Backbone as numpy.savetxt, mean C-alpha at the origin, in Angstrom:
# Nx Ny Nz CAx CAy CAz Cx Cy Cz
4.95 8.25 14.27 3.93 7.51 14.98 2.87 7.00 14.02
2.40 7.86 13.11 1.39 7.45 12.13 1.93 6.34 11.24
3.17 6.50 10.79 3.75 5.51 9.88 3.93 4.16 10.60
4.22 4.20 11.87 4.35 2.95 12.64 3.02 2.21 12.68
1.93 2.93 12.88 0.60 2.32 12.92 0.23 1.75 11.55
0.58 2.48 10.49 0.30 2.02 9.13 1.08 0.73 8.83
2.37 0.76 9.10 3.20 -0.42 8.84 2.74 -1.62 9.68
2.35 -1.36 10.91 1.86 -2.43 11.77 0.59 -3.07 11.20
-0.29 -2.25 10.65 -1.52 -2.77 10.05 -1.21 -3.68 8.86
-0.21 -3.29 8.06 0.17 -4.10 6.91 0.81 -5.41 7.35
1.72 -5.33 8.31 2.41 -6.53 8.81 1.40 -7.50 9.43
0.43 -6.96 10.18 -0.58 -7.79 10.82 -1.47 -8.48 9.78
-1.77 -7.77 8.70 -2.65 -8.33 7.66 -1.95 -9.41 6.84
-0.64 -9.26 6.63 0.09 -10.20 5.76 1.31 -10.80 6.46
1.12 -11.47 7.58 2.27 -11.97 8.35 3.10 -13.02 7.63
2.49 -13.81 6.76 3.23 -14.90 6.11 4.14 -14.44 4.99
3.80 -13.31 4.35 4.58 -12.89 3.18 5.37 -11.60 3.39
5.07 -10.87 4.46 5.63 -9.52 4.57 7.16 -9.52 4.67
7.76 -10.59 5.18 9.23 -10.62 5.27 9.90 -10.67 3.91
9.14 -10.93 2.85 9.68 -10.94 1.49 9.62 -9.57 0.83
8.99 -8.60 1.50 8.75 -7.29 0.90 9.23 -6.15 1.77
9.54 -5.05 1.11 9.82 -3.79 1.79 8.58 -2.93 1.68
8.12 -2.42 2.81 7.00 -1.46 2.79 7.61 -0.09 2.57
7.29 0.51 1.45 7.89 1.80 1.14 7.09 2.95 1.74
7.75 4.10 1.77 7.10 5.31 2.22 6.00 5.64 1.21
4.81 5.87 1.68 3.69 6.16 0.79 3.21 7.58 0.93
1.93 7.78 0.64 1.34 9.11 0.68 -0.02 9.08 1.36
-0.23 10.08 2.23 -1.55 10.31 2.80 -2.40 10.99 1.74
-3.68 10.65 1.70 -4.59 11.25 0.73 -5.94 11.50 1.38
-6.74 12.31 0.70 -8.11 12.59 1.15 -8.14 13.05 2.62
-7.41 14.14 2.89 -7.37 14.74 4.24 -6.82 13.78 5.30
-5.92 12.90 4.87 -5.26 12.00 5.81 -6.07 10.78 6.20
-7.19 10.55 5.53 -8.01 9.38 5.85 -7.57 8.14 5.08
-6.86 8.31 3.97 -6.41 7.22 3.12 -4.90 7.27 3.00
-4.29 6.12 2.83 -2.84 6.03 2.67 -2.54 4.99 1.59
-1.67 5.36 0.66 -1.28 4.46 -0.43 0.22 4.22 -0.33
0.61 2.96 -0.42 2.03 2.63 -0.39 2.32 1.47 -1.34
3.60 1.18 -1.49 4.05 0.09 -2.35 4.70 -1.00 -1.51
4.50 -2.23 -1.94 5.26 -3.36 -1.41 6.20 -3.80 -2.52
7.50 -3.78 -2.22 8.51 -4.13 -3.21 9.24 -5.38 -2.76
9.31 -6.35 -3.64 10.00 -7.60 -3.34 11.46 -7.30 -3.01
11.95 -7.84 -1.91 13.33 -7.58 -1.47 14.37 -8.14 -2.43
13.97 -9.09 -3.28 14.91 -9.65 -4.25 14.92 -8.89 -5.58
14.12 -7.85 -5.66 14.04 -7.06 -6.89 15.31 -6.24 -7.09
15.85 -6.28 -8.30 17.02 -5.49 -8.66 16.77 -4.83 -10.01
17.64 -3.93 -10.39 17.51 -3.31 -11.71 17.62 -4.36 -12.81
18.47 -5.35 -12.62 18.66 -6.40 -13.62 17.55 -7.45 -13.59
16.92 -7.60 -12.44 15.86 -8.59 -12.29 14.70 -7.98 -11.49
13.96 -7.07 -12.12 12.87 -6.41 -11.39 11.72 -7.36 -11.08
11.12 -7.16 -9.95 9.94 -7.93 -9.55 8.74 -6.97 -9.56
7.54 -7.53 -9.53 6.34 -6.70 -9.52 6.26 -5.88 -8.24
5.70 -4.68 -8.37 5.44 -3.79 -7.24 3.94 -3.83 -6.98
3.57 -4.02 -5.73 2.16 -4.11 -5.36 1.73 -2.86 -4.60
0.54 -2.37 -4.90 -0.05 -1.23 -4.20 -0.93 -1.74 -3.07
-0.84 -1.05 -1.94 -1.69 -1.36 -0.80 -2.33 -0.04 -0.36
-3.63 -0.08 -0.10 -4.37 1.11 0.31 -4.97 0.85 1.68
-4.79 1.82 2.57 -5.33 1.73 3.92 -6.28 2.89 4.19
-7.22 2.67 5.11 -8.19 3.68 5.51 -8.11 3.85 7.02
-8.19 5.11 7.46 -8.14 5.39 8.90 -9.54 5.72 9.40
-9.99 4.95 10.39 -11.28 5.18 11.01 -11.13 4.98 12.51
-11.64 5.93 13.27 -11.53 5.87 14.74 -10.08 5.68 15.18
-9.17 6.41 14.52 -7.73 6.39 14.83 -7.07 5.03 14.59
-7.70 4.17 13.79 -7.14 2.86 13.48 -7.01 2.71 11.97
-5.82 2.31 11.52 -5.58 2.06 10.10 -5.93 0.63 9.77
-6.67 0.43 8.67 -6.99 -0.91 8.21 -6.68 -1.03 6.71
-6.12 -2.16 6.34 -5.82 -2.45 4.94 -7.15 -2.69 4.23
-7.32 -2.06 3.07 -8.59 -2.11 2.36 -8.63 -3.13 1.23
-7.53 -3.73 0.91 -7.48 -4.59 -0.27 -6.34 -5.58 -0.16
-6.36 -6.57 -1.01 -5.16 -7.39 -1.15 -4.19 -6.59 -2.01
-2.90 -6.81 -1.89 -1.95 -6.07 -2.73 -2.27 -6.28 -4.21
-2.25 -5.20 -4.96 -2.58 -5.25 -6.38 -1.48 -4.56 -7.20
-1.15 -5.14 -8.34 -0.20 -4.51 -9.26 -0.88 -3.32 -9.92
-2.13 -3.53 -10.36 -2.91 -2.48 -11.02 -4.21 -2.27 -10.26
-4.24 -1.29 -9.35 -5.48 -1.05 -8.63 -6.57 -0.50 -9.55
-7.78 -1.01 -9.38 -8.93 -0.55 -10.15 -10.15 -0.49 -9.23
-11.23 0.09 -9.72 -12.46 0.12 -8.93 -13.03 -1.30 -8.77
-12.65 -2.20 -9.65 -13.15 -3.58 -9.58 -12.43 -4.42 -8.54
-11.11 -4.24 -8.40 -10.39 -5.04 -7.41 -10.20 -4.31 -6.08
-10.69 -3.06 -6.01 -10.63 -2.30 -4.76 -11.97 -1.62 -4.50
-13.03 -2.41 -4.38 -14.34 -1.79 -4.13 -14.34 -1.05 -2.79
-15.02 0.07 -2.78 -15.08 0.85 -1.54 -14.00 1.90 -1.42
-12.98 1.81 -2.25 -11.91 2.81 -2.25 -12.31 3.91 -3.24
-12.26 5.18 -2.83 -12.65 6.26 -3.74 -11.81 6.25 -5.03
-12.47 6.58 -6.14 -11.78 6.63 -7.43 -10.54 7.51 -7.39
-10.64 8.65 -6.73 -9.49 9.58 -6.68 -8.29 8.93 -6.00
-8.52 8.13 -4.97 -7.42 7.45 -4.27 -6.80 6.41 -5.19
-7.63 5.67 -5.90 -7.12 4.66 -6.84 -6.29 5.33 -7.93
-6.81 6.41 -8.50 -6.08 7.12 -9.54 -4.76 7.67 -9.02
-4.77 8.22 -7.82 -3.54 8.77 -7.23 -2.54 7.69 -6.86
-3.01 6.46 -6.70 -2.10 5.36 -6.36 -1.04 5.18 -7.43
-1.37 5.50 -8.66 -0.42 5.34 -9.76 0.72 6.37 -9.69
0.51 7.46 -8.95 1.57 8.46 -8.82 2.51 8.17 -7.66
2.19 7.16 -6.84 3.05 6.76 -5.74 4.05 5.77 -6.31
5.17 6.30 -6.77 6.17 5.48 -7.46 7.07 4.75 -6.47
7.54 3.57 -6.86 8.50 2.85 -6.03 9.77 3.66 -5.86
10.33 3.61 -4.68 11.59 4.28 -4.38 12.72 3.32 -4.69
13.69 3.79 -5.44 14.81 2.89 -5.77 15.96 3.07 -4.83
């Protein structure tokens, strides 16, 4: 149920491009208030890898909201308002092959 709400928030935020990407299983962080996941281009292969984008969501009042545009390298500069620990942990959420 939680993952459905998270995926729905991402699809709603990026309706024009989301069909080109797979939303991967991510990780809850900071007592379940933050969620980090990867968007992987569906045309990406081992022989022709494409960039992987990180997306961070925040849960408030039982509603998940996307906090940033997808980023290859999340930083405090391109993800203002996201706690440093969440940004740092985003690098450990590896793409699933």
